[in-house]
C-alpha angles and dihedrals in degrees: 000000000000091000091051090048090052090055096038113020094188094054120143120209121203121192122203128173128208093195091224143067089227122029114129097188093048093045089052091047095048096047091045091051091049089052088056086056088055095251114186095192134016125201105217111202099173123105095244139079094232098095091050092049092050092046091049092050089052094048094251124136118232141200119212144209134210097010141033100254093180089090091066107022100035137222095334085082101082101187141341132205109229131177130214108201095169097103093049093046090050092050093049093046091051091048091050091049090048091047090238098114 
């Protein structure tokens, strides 16, 4: 928020919760409601593409979580936080197999 405030001092931030990682109707409702508040960007923290698709259809940029949704939704998805757990899983599996876990 501080970065956004540095670029746009009069910014308003609205927070809305879906209460679920996966709830298509609620994701649609929340993004639509944020569009009525003139949202420029929505930060979609669910595990689905639905919020991004709704935002895109309403001309709103989005930021994602868990996967890079740009491949499906397009350039309206600005950025996504993704995690690569492979190295950690490999290390733990090797330690378990070597009885050093």
